[in-house]
Kinemage of the C-alpha trace (Angstrom):
@kinemage 1
@onewidth
@group {chain A} dominant
@subgroup {mainchain}
@vectorlist {calphas} color= white
{ca met a 1} P -84.861 -27.630 -184.469
{ca asp a 2} L -83.078 -24.416 -184.527
{ca ser a 3} L -79.628 -24.634 -183.290
{ca ala a 4} L -79.536 -21.242 -181.580
{ca phe a 5} L -82.615 -23.245 -179.041
{ca phe a 6} L -79.551 -25.712 -177.975
{ca ser a 7} L -76.988 -22.887 -177.422
{ca ile a 8} L -79.623 -21.093 -175.141
{ca tyr a 9} L -81.167 -23.783 -173.326
{ca ala a 10} L -78.621 -26.241 -173.311
{ca pro a 11} L -77.181 -27.174 -169.915
{ca lys a 12} L -74.167 -24.961 -168.911
{ca pro a 13} L -70.865 -27.015 -168.025
{ca ile a 14} L -70.376 -26.964 -164.474
{ca arg a 15} L -67.208 -25.451 -162.998
{ca asn a 16} L -65.394 -26.271 -160.016
{ca val a 17} L -62.979 -23.867 -157.913
{ca leu a 18} L -61.133 -25.350 -154.765
{ca pro a 19} L -59.589 -22.613 -152.659
{ca lys a 20} L -55.867 -23.071 -152.309
{ca tyr a 21} L -55.656 -22.008 -148.556
{ca gly a 22} L -56.359 -24.613 -146.155
{ca phe a 23} L -56.977 -27.423 -148.197
{ca pro a 24} L -53.801 -29.799 -148.094
{ca ala a 25} L -52.403 -30.256 -151.137
{ca asp a 26} L -49.711 -33.498 -150.316
{ca val a 27} L -52.225 -35.884 -148.384
{ca val a 28} L -50.699 -39.320 -147.955
{ca glu a 29} L -52.639 -42.445 -146.185
{ca leu a 30} L -50.994 -45.544 -143.961
{ca lys a 31} L -52.484 -48.220 -146.359
{ca thr a 32} L -54.274 -50.964 -144.941
{ca asn a 33} L -56.499 -52.356 -147.179
{ca his a 34} L -53.943 -54.475 -148.593
{ca leu a 35} L -54.880 -56.657 -144.817
{ca tyr a 36} L -57.643 -58.971 -146.247
{ca ser a 37} L -57.349 -60.818 -143.073
{ca ile a 38} L -57.966 -58.086 -140.973
{ca arg a 39} L -61.887 -57.128 -140.847
{ca gln a 40} L -61.091 -53.578 -140.153
{ca ala a 41} L -59.009 -52.935 -142.774
{ca gln a 42} L -60.928 -52.314 -145.497
{ca asp a 43} L -63.167 -49.788 -143.503
{ca ile a 44} L -60.815 -47.444 -142.152
{ca glu a 45} L -58.614 -44.807 -143.991
{ca leu a 46} L -55.657 -43.102 -142.526
{ca ser a 47} L -54.636 -40.237 -144.059
{ca arg a 48} L -52.325 -36.899 -143.214
{ca asp a 49} L -50.236 -33.957 -144.563
{ca leu a 50} L -47.329 -35.237 -145.416
{ca arg a 51} L -45.728 -32.747 -142.948
{ca met a 52} L -47.308 -34.701 -140.444
{ca ala a 53} L -47.146 -37.838 -141.895
{ca ile a 54} L -43.499 -38.269 -141.705
{ca ser a 55} L -43.664 -38.357 -138.194
{ca glu a 56} L -46.896 -40.129 -137.521
{ca phe a 57} L -46.703 -42.894 -140.290
{ca ala a 58} L -42.715 -43.277 -140.005
{ca pro a 59} L -41.913 -46.728 -140.486
{ca gly a 60} L -41.709 -48.404 -136.763
{ca ser a 61} L -44.366 -45.715 -135.665
{ca glu a 62} L -47.942 -47.000 -134.464
{ca val a 63} L -51.560 -45.180 -135.016
{ca ile a 64} L -54.892 -46.228 -133.228
{ca ala a 65} L -57.991 -46.686 -135.179
{ca ala a 66} L -61.607 -48.680 -135.144
{ca lys a 67} L -59.296 -49.856 -131.283
{ca gln a 68} L -56.720 -51.723 -132.981
{ca ile a 69} L -52.950 -50.523 -133.230
{ca trp a 70} L -51.712 -50.359 -136.629
{ca lys a 71} L -47.884 -50.537 -136.866
{ca ser a 72} L -46.138 -48.723 -140.259
{ca gln a 73} L -43.971 -51.467 -142.131
{ca gly a 74} L -42.925 -49.203 -144.801
{ca ile a 75} L -43.380 -46.890 -147.719
{ca arg a 76} L -45.015 -47.057 -150.580
{ca ile a 77} L -43.095 -48.086 -154.072
{ca leu a 78} L -44.988 -47.628 -157.025
{ca pro a 79} L -43.548 -49.302 -160.205
{ca his a 80} L -41.025 -46.634 -162.032
{ca arg a 81} L -41.986 -44.397 -159.193
{ca his a 82} L -39.029 -44.718 -157.024
{ca pro a 83} L -38.219 -41.515 -154.342
{ca val a 84} L -35.802 -38.893 -155.302
{ca pro a 85} L -33.446 -38.857 -152.591
{ca phe a 86} L -31.657 -35.251 -151.608
{ca ala a 87} L -28.771 -34.844 -149.620
{ca tyr a 88} L -28.965 -32.106 -146.845
{ca thr a 89} L -26.887 -31.289 -143.681
{ca val a 90} L -27.267 -28.511 -141.155
{ca cys a 91} L -24.350 -26.396 -139.979
{ca lys a 92} L -22.937 -27.206 -136.552
{ca lys a 93} L -21.888 -23.474 -135.913
{ca cys a 94} L -24.562 -21.286 -137.510
{ca gln a 95} L -27.236 -24.201 -137.776
{ca lys a 96} L -27.686 -23.161 -141.342
{ca phe a 97} L -29.353 -25.649 -143.696
{ca his a 98} L -28.346 -26.989 -146.857
{ca tyr a 99} L -29.915 -29.392 -148.985
{ca gly a 100} L -29.178 -30.416 -152.704
{ca thr a 101} L -25.852 -29.496 -154.250
{ca ile a 102} L -24.110 -29.044 -150.786
{ca pro a 103} L -20.898 -26.650 -150.669
{ca pro a 104} L -17.899 -27.522 -149.224
{ca ile a 105} L -18.033 -24.596 -146.604
{ca cys a 106} L -20.904 -22.531 -145.115
{ca glu a 107} L -21.284 -18.866 -145.419
{ca cys a 108} L -20.002 -18.864 -141.495
{ca gly a 109} L -16.634 -20.487 -142.574
{ca glu a 110} L -17.301 -24.041 -141.196
{ca thr a 111} L -16.725 -26.998 -142.985
{ca leu a 112} L -19.664 -28.720 -144.319
{ca lys a 113} L -20.290 -32.976 -144.193
{ca pro a 114} L -23.500 -34.090 -145.582
{ca lys a 115} L -26.050 -35.380 -142.403
{ca gly a 116} L -27.675 -37.959 -144.923
{ca glu a 117} L -30.216 -38.468 -148.085
{ca phe a 118} L -33.690 -37.716 -147.209
{ca ile a 119} L -36.502 -39.055 -149.185
{ca ser a 120} L -39.827 -37.831 -149.527
{ca pro a 121} L -42.890 -40.493 -149.057
{ca glu a 122} L -44.837 -38.976 -151.719
{ca asp a 123} L -46.907 -42.201 -152.387
{ca gly a 124} L -47.446 -42.941 -148.594
{ca phe a 125} L -46.745 -45.620 -145.807
{ca val a 126} L -47.711 -49.299 -145.669
{ca ala a 127} L -49.188 -50.924 -142.451
{ca ala a 128} L -47.819 -54.192 -141.282
{ca asn a 129} L -49.998 -57.204 -141.394
{ca arg a 130} L -50.344 -57.826 -137.768
{ca val a 131} L -52.847 -55.680 -135.398
{ca ser a 132} L -52.744 -55.232 -131.703
{ca thr a 133} L -55.715 -54.114 -129.073
{ca thr a 134} L -55.002 -50.771 -127.602
{ca gly a 135} L -53.461 -50.876 -123.913
{ca glu a 136} L -52.226 -47.916 -121.596
{ca glu a 137} L -49.418 -47.325 -122.941
{ca pro a 138} L -49.626 -44.744 -125.843
{ca pro a 139} L -48.916 -45.228 -129.576
{ca lys a 140} L -45.123 -45.160 -130.400
{ca arg a 141} L -44.031 -42.253 -132.707
{ca ile a 142} L -40.611 -41.801 -134.501
{ca tyr a 143} L -40.964 -37.863 -133.921
{ca ala a 144} L -39.545 -35.644 -136.649
{ca ser a 145} L -36.903 -33.040 -136.094
{ca arg a 146} L -37.271 -29.500 -136.470
{ca val a 147} L -38.617 -27.427 -139.089
{ca tyr a 148} L -35.769 -25.384 -140.998
{ca phe a 149} L -35.977 -22.561 -143.343
{ca ala a 150} L -34.590 -23.756 -146.519
{ca asn a 151} L -34.863 -19.770 -148.392
{ca tyr a 152} L -37.182 -17.652 -150.659
{ca asn a 153} L -38.149 -18.757 -154.424
{ca glu a 154} L -36.715 -15.423 -155.311
{ca glu a 155} L -37.454 -16.305 -158.767
{ca lys a 156} L -41.281 -16.855 -158.672
{ca ala a 157} L -41.427 -13.809 -155.943
{ca leu a 158} L -40.101 -11.995 -158.902
{ca leu a 159} L -42.586 -13.494 -161.049
{ca asn a 160} L -45.031 -11.785 -158.717
{ca his a 161} L -43.877 -8.917 -158.226
{ca glu a 162} L -43.135 -9.591 -155.078
{ca thr a 163} L -40.729 -7.276 -153.505
{ca thr a 164} L -37.539 -8.890 -152.021
{ca glu a 165} L -35.832 -5.819 -150.348
{ca tyr a 166} L -36.475 -5.819 -146.283
{ca ala a 167} L -38.640 -2.819 -144.766
{ca val a 168} L -37.369 -1.024 -141.829
{ca glu a 169} L -40.001 -1.380 -138.778
{ca pro a 170} L -40.025 1.679 -137.035
{ca glu a 171} L -41.940 1.370 -134.405
{ca leu a 172} L -39.448 -0.917 -132.560
{ca arg a 173} L -36.715 0.528 -130.454
{ca ile a 174} L -33.901 -2.033 -131.180
{ca pro a 175} L -33.530 -1.636 -135.320
{ca thr a 176} L -35.261 -4.200 -137.027
{ca ser a 177} L -36.225 -4.858 -140.686
{ca ile a 178} L -38.581 -7.527 -142.045
{ca arg a 179} L -39.648 -9.177 -145.083
{ca tyr a 180} L -43.250 -10.991 -145.811
{ca ser a 181} L -43.232 -13.413 -148.737
{ca arg a 182} L -45.476 -15.833 -149.690
{ca tyr a 183} L -42.733 -18.064 -151.385
{ca gly a 184} L -40.843 -19.590 -148.565
{ca trp a 185} L -39.330 -22.976 -148.797
{ca leu a 186} L -39.077 -24.747 -145.384
{ca ala a 187} L -38.296 -28.391 -145.016
{ca val a 188} L -39.057 -31.080 -142.525
{ca val a 189} L -36.500 -34.124 -141.835
{ca asn a 190} L -37.331 -36.957 -139.487
{ca asp a 191} L -34.005 -38.866 -139.076
{ca gly a 192} L -35.375 -41.513 -137.207
{ca tyr a 193} L -33.565 -40.458 -134.053
{ca gln a 194} L -30.427 -39.085 -136.017
{ca arg a 195} L -29.787 -42.828 -137.564
{ca gly a 196} L -32.388 -43.139 -140.027
{ca phe a 197} L -34.447 -45.691 -141.371
{ca arg a 198} L -33.533 -49.083 -143.194
{ca ile a 199} L -35.655 -48.849 -146.511
{ca cys a 200} L -36.398 -51.220 -149.221
{ca met a 201} L -36.288 -49.739 -152.840
{ca thr a 202} L -37.790 -52.342 -154.396
{ca cys a 203} L -40.706 -53.467 -151.985
{ca gly a 204} L -41.092 -50.502 -149.511
{ca trp a 205} L -40.085 -52.273 -146.045
{ca ala a 206} L -38.577 -50.211 -143.783
{ca glu a 207} L -37.632 -49.896 -139.807
{ca pro a 208} L -35.672 -47.201 -137.811
{ca ile a 209} L -31.859 -47.979 -137.828
{ca gln a 210} L -32.431 -47.843 -133.952
{ca gln a 211} L -34.160 -51.173 -133.989
{ca gln a 212} L -32.035 -54.394 -134.174
{ca lys a 213} L -30.841 -55.210 -137.618
{ca val a 214} L -32.948 -57.870 -139.606
{ca gly a 215} L -31.593 -60.733 -141.860
{ca asn a 216} L -34.384 -60.914 -144.117
{ca his a 217} L -37.396 -59.020 -144.893
{ca glu a 218} L -40.197 -59.354 -146.695
{ca asn a 219} L -43.010 -56.940 -148.967
{ca pro a 220} L -44.790 -55.182 -146.807
{ca ile a 221} L -48.301 -55.417 -149.490
{ca thr a 222} L -47.324 -59.498 -150.220
{ca asn a 223} L -45.892 -60.568 -147.456
{ca lys a 224} L -43.420 -62.493 -149.847
{ca pro a 225} L -39.927 -62.747 -148.975
{ca cys a 226} L -37.653 -60.191 -150.585
{ca arg a 227} L -33.795 -60.623 -151.071
{ca ala a 228} L -33.198 -56.909 -152.396
{ca thr a 229} L -30.359 -54.867 -150.187
{ca leu a 230} L -31.960 -52.068 -147.499
{ca asp a 231} L -30.360 -48.656 -147.970
{ca thr a 232} L -30.373 -45.849 -145.334
{ca tyr a 233} L -31.933 -42.316 -145.755
{ca his a 234} L -34.068 -39.897 -143.806
{ca leu a 235} L -37.834 -38.785 -144.797
{ca gly a 236} L -38.180 -35.247 -145.429
{ca his a 237} L -40.714 -32.654 -147.068
{ca arg a 238} L -40.279 -29.454 -148.627
{ca phe a 239} L -42.840 -27.063 -148.579
{ca met a 240} L -43.873 -23.796 -149.682
{ca thr a 241} L -45.669 -21.232 -147.553
{ca asp a 242} L -46.119 -17.619 -146.244
{ca val a 243} L -43.509 -16.290 -144.125
{ca leu a 244} L -42.787 -13.372 -141.922
{ca glu a 245} L -38.632 -12.898 -141.325
{ca ile a 246} L -37.565 -10.778 -138.536
{ca arg a 247} L -34.280 -9.733 -138.722
{ca leu a 248} L -32.881 -7.584 -135.205
{ca ser a 249} L -29.794 -6.084 -135.477
{ca gly a 250} L -27.425 -4.078 -131.947
{ca ala a 251} L -25.077 -5.094 -129.878
{ca gln a 252} L -27.345 -6.971 -127.306
{ca phe a 253} L -25.202 -10.455 -127.147
{ca leu a 254} L -28.839 -11.687 -126.291
{ca leu a 255} L -29.810 -11.507 -130.053
{ca arg a 256} L -26.816 -13.924 -130.475
{ca lys a 257} L -28.074 -16.817 -128.233
{ca ser a 258} L -29.998 -19.557 -129.444
{ca pro a 259} L -31.913 -20.102 -126.669
{ca ala a 260} L -32.815 -16.567 -125.696
{ca met a 261} L -34.028 -16.368 -129.570
{ca tyr a 262} L -36.175 -19.143 -129.643
{ca ser a 263} L -37.823 -17.789 -126.508
{ca leu a 264} L -38.462 -14.435 -128.040
{ca met a 265} L -40.172 -16.367 -131.201
{ca tyr a 266} L -42.472 -18.706 -129.165
{ca ala a 267} L -43.449 -15.491 -126.930
{ca leu a 268} L -43.824 -13.705 -130.167
{ca leu a 269} L -46.276 -16.950 -131.725
{ca asp a 270} L -48.039 -17.098 -128.559
{ca gly a 271} L -48.592 -13.214 -128.778
{ca ala a 272} L -49.775 -13.283 -132.338
{ca ser a 273} L -52.260 -15.845 -131.487
{ca glu a 274} L -53.648 -14.055 -128.628
{ca glu a 275} L -53.717 -10.546 -130.273
{ca leu a 276} L -55.071 -11.346 -133.216
{ca gly a 277} L -57.126 -14.588 -132.700
{ca ile a 278} L -54.835 -17.000 -134.604
{ca arg a 279} L -55.371 -20.562 -133.812
{ca arg a 280} L -51.984 -21.341 -132.259
{ca asn a 281} L -51.440 -24.140 -134.637
{ca asp a 282} L -51.648 -22.250 -137.590
{ca ile a 283} L -48.680 -20.673 -137.201
{ca asp a 284} L -45.371 -21.741 -135.991
{ca gly a 285} L -41.259 -20.665 -136.347
{ca thr a 286} L -38.316 -21.382 -136.539
{ca leu a 287} L -34.396 -19.742 -136.822
{ca tyr a 288} L -32.280 -18.711 -139.847
{ca tyr a 289} L -28.716 -17.900 -140.072
{ca his a 290} L -28.007 -15.525 -142.838
{ca gln a 291} L -24.344 -15.061 -141.561
{ca phe a 292} L -21.858 -16.368 -138.501
{ca asn a 293} L -21.656 -14.234 -135.824
{ca glu a 294} L -25.137 -12.535 -136.915
{ca pro a 295} L -28.354 -12.489 -134.825
{ca pro a 296} L -30.349 -15.255 -136.286
{ca ser a 297} L -33.762 -14.267 -137.751
{ca ile a 298} L -36.928 -15.106 -136.526
{ca ile a 299} L -39.111 -16.937 -139.442
{ca ile a 300} L -42.600 -17.225 -138.559
{ca tyr a 301} L -44.645 -19.158 -141.112
{ca asp a 302} L -48.103 -20.235 -141.977
{ca asn a 303} L -48.865 -23.698 -140.590
{ca val a 304} L -51.643 -24.072 -143.054
{ca pro a 305} L -51.250 -25.714 -145.936
{ca gly a 306} L -50.572 -23.165 -149.364
{ca gly a 307} L -50.473 -20.381 -146.417
{ca ala a 308} L -53.582 -18.567 -145.099
{ca gly a 309} L -52.542 -14.440 -144.716
{ca his a 310} L -51.907 -15.097 -140.866
{ca val a 311} L -48.192 -13.810 -141.022
{ca glu a 312} L -49.381 -11.073 -143.262
{ca arg a 313} L -51.501 -10.006 -140.163
{ca val a 314} L -48.296 -10.285 -137.952
{ca lys a 315} L -46.527 -8.093 -139.909
{ca lys a 316} L -49.245 -5.469 -140.119
{ca asn a 317} L -49.503 -5.518 -136.317
{ca leu a 318} L -46.149 -6.454 -135.192
{ca arg a 319} L -45.805 -3.625 -132.628
{ca ser a 320} L -49.003 -5.077 -130.556
{ca val a 321} L -48.449 -8.222 -131.224
{ca ala a 322} L -45.151 -7.739 -129.347
{ca glu a 323} L -46.722 -5.795 -126.579
{ca thr a 324} L -49.067 -8.755 -125.969
{ca ala a 325} L -46.147 -11.316 -126.181
{ca phe a 326} L -44.632 -9.054 -123.058
{ca gln a 327} L -47.770 -9.164 -120.989
{ca lys a 328} L -47.849 -12.913 -121.407
{ca val a 329} L -44.644 -13.648 -120.565
{ca asp a 330} L -44.509 -10.720 -117.748
{ca asn a 331} L -47.127 -11.969 -115.911
{ca cys a 332} L -46.396 -15.710 -115.721
{ca lys a 333} L -45.391 -16.882 -112.429
{ca cys a 334} L -42.510 -19.483 -113.289
{ca gly a 335} L -39.105 -18.336 -112.688
{ca lys a 336} L -37.150 -16.123 -115.347
{ca asn a 337} L -34.568 -18.786 -115.715
{ca thr a 338} L -36.904 -21.245 -116.812
{ca ser a 339} L -40.628 -21.731 -118.704
{ca cys a 340} L -43.712 -23.347 -118.379
{ca tyr a 341} L -47.230 -24.437 -120.525
{ca asn a 342} L -48.664 -21.092 -119.412
{ca cys a 343} L -45.865 -18.731 -121.133
{ca leu a 344} L -43.476 -20.254 -123.883
{ca arg a 345} L -43.632 -24.181 -123.873
{ca asn a 346} L -46.337 -26.183 -125.518
{ca tyr a 347} L -46.339 -29.927 -126.664
{ca asn a 348} L -45.036 -29.208 -130.113
{ca asn a 349} L -42.318 -27.342 -129.183
{ca gln a 350} L -41.187 -30.423 -126.530
{ca tyr a 351} L -37.543 -30.076 -128.423
{ca phe a 352} L -36.624 -26.667 -126.736
{ca his a 353} L -38.222 -27.346 -123.882
{ca asp a 354} L -34.988 -27.405 -121.691
{ca glu a 355} L -33.494 -23.879 -123.493
{ca leu a 356} L -36.917 -21.731 -123.154
{ca gln a 357} L -36.320 -18.847 -120.475
{ca arg a 358} L -39.316 -16.415 -119.677
{ca gly a 359} L -36.738 -14.067 -118.815
{ca tyr a 360} L -34.748 -14.149 -121.947
{ca ala a 361} L -38.275 -13.486 -123.797
{ca leu a 362} L -39.175 -10.732 -121.326
{ca asp a 363} L -35.562 -8.933 -121.668
{ca ile a 364} L -35.398 -8.958 -125.251
{ca leu a 365} L -38.779 -7.763 -125.338
{ca gly a 366} L -38.420 -5.311 -123.035
{ca leu a 367} L -35.795 -3.740 -125.112
{ca val a 368} L -37.580 -3.710 -128.546
{ca leu a 369} L -40.791 -2.549 -126.751
{ca gly a 370} L -38.922 0.113 -124.765
{ca lys a 371} L -40.338 -0.880 -121.114
{ca ser a 372} L -38.551 -1.131 -117.921
{ca val a 373} L -38.480 -5.207 -117.113
{ca pro a 374} L -39.364 -6.075 -113.580
{ca asn a 375} L -37.003 -7.895 -111.431
{ca lys a 376} L -38.915 -10.906 -110.812
């Protein structure tokens, strides 16, 4: 038969395209299928994005599934593929995050001391060989610490013709410069309540250091005794996403007061969510210190794997976002020297609840927008 027939009528190869935005690129699981004596272990699949997993699946944490409580007993170690540790620290003076090669002195002049080493459990976690039934108490969680802005990937930004300059925002009354980038590095570290985790890099067994030290341990998959030594590490994950940096300048003392800037940040995040119709969990923020004694930048980032373009919309509508934020904190009935779940607080920013004050956000937004702030 004519070969031209086959070239015309032969089935075309199928090509699939997976969109980058919204699809987690770093999904890990809490392994349970090694527990043959537990009937439900073969039927459940517990997986999380790594940013969530280092908290929810951290050794010592518990997860409810199939009406049972599953406890994480370690990280998964594959042959010839051990996690690489990274040294890191946070400057005590300016709160800047450093990792990898840590300089002896921060940009602010403070002497730096390593806080510890973190490893990224990219191959997942392993469940303990015992389960318990659910009760009235919630499952235990080893909550992760704050998300830190590490820096921009300047090389990738330049390769993709992205400007590295800061643009002046003319619609705001306080001198404000902004930078939007799709290549912002952020890091989240679970420091195990500041003491880390004992981890066996041979079998993967691990526990939070706050618990009583064990003499021996067992391989969490085979349940056989393991005589390897335990090392201390924190759990961490570095990820890239879309970021919007907002730098406010001026002599106002509130701009150099961290609780005031955190209050402003969470007001802007809620304002962006309401004004632009963005799910609040899809955006988040942190502070970034360029130099000591300068106001910290507010970093708003897409909390969606790979980014989703949300913060670019915030950039284009910054004035209206600030207006909505002002109205939200102005209309709240709680005291100005505190905050509540109707204005600044939410489940995910519990770490800062004692620092957040509605009055801080209201005063700075009033300056930014040129509005008078009512004394209430």
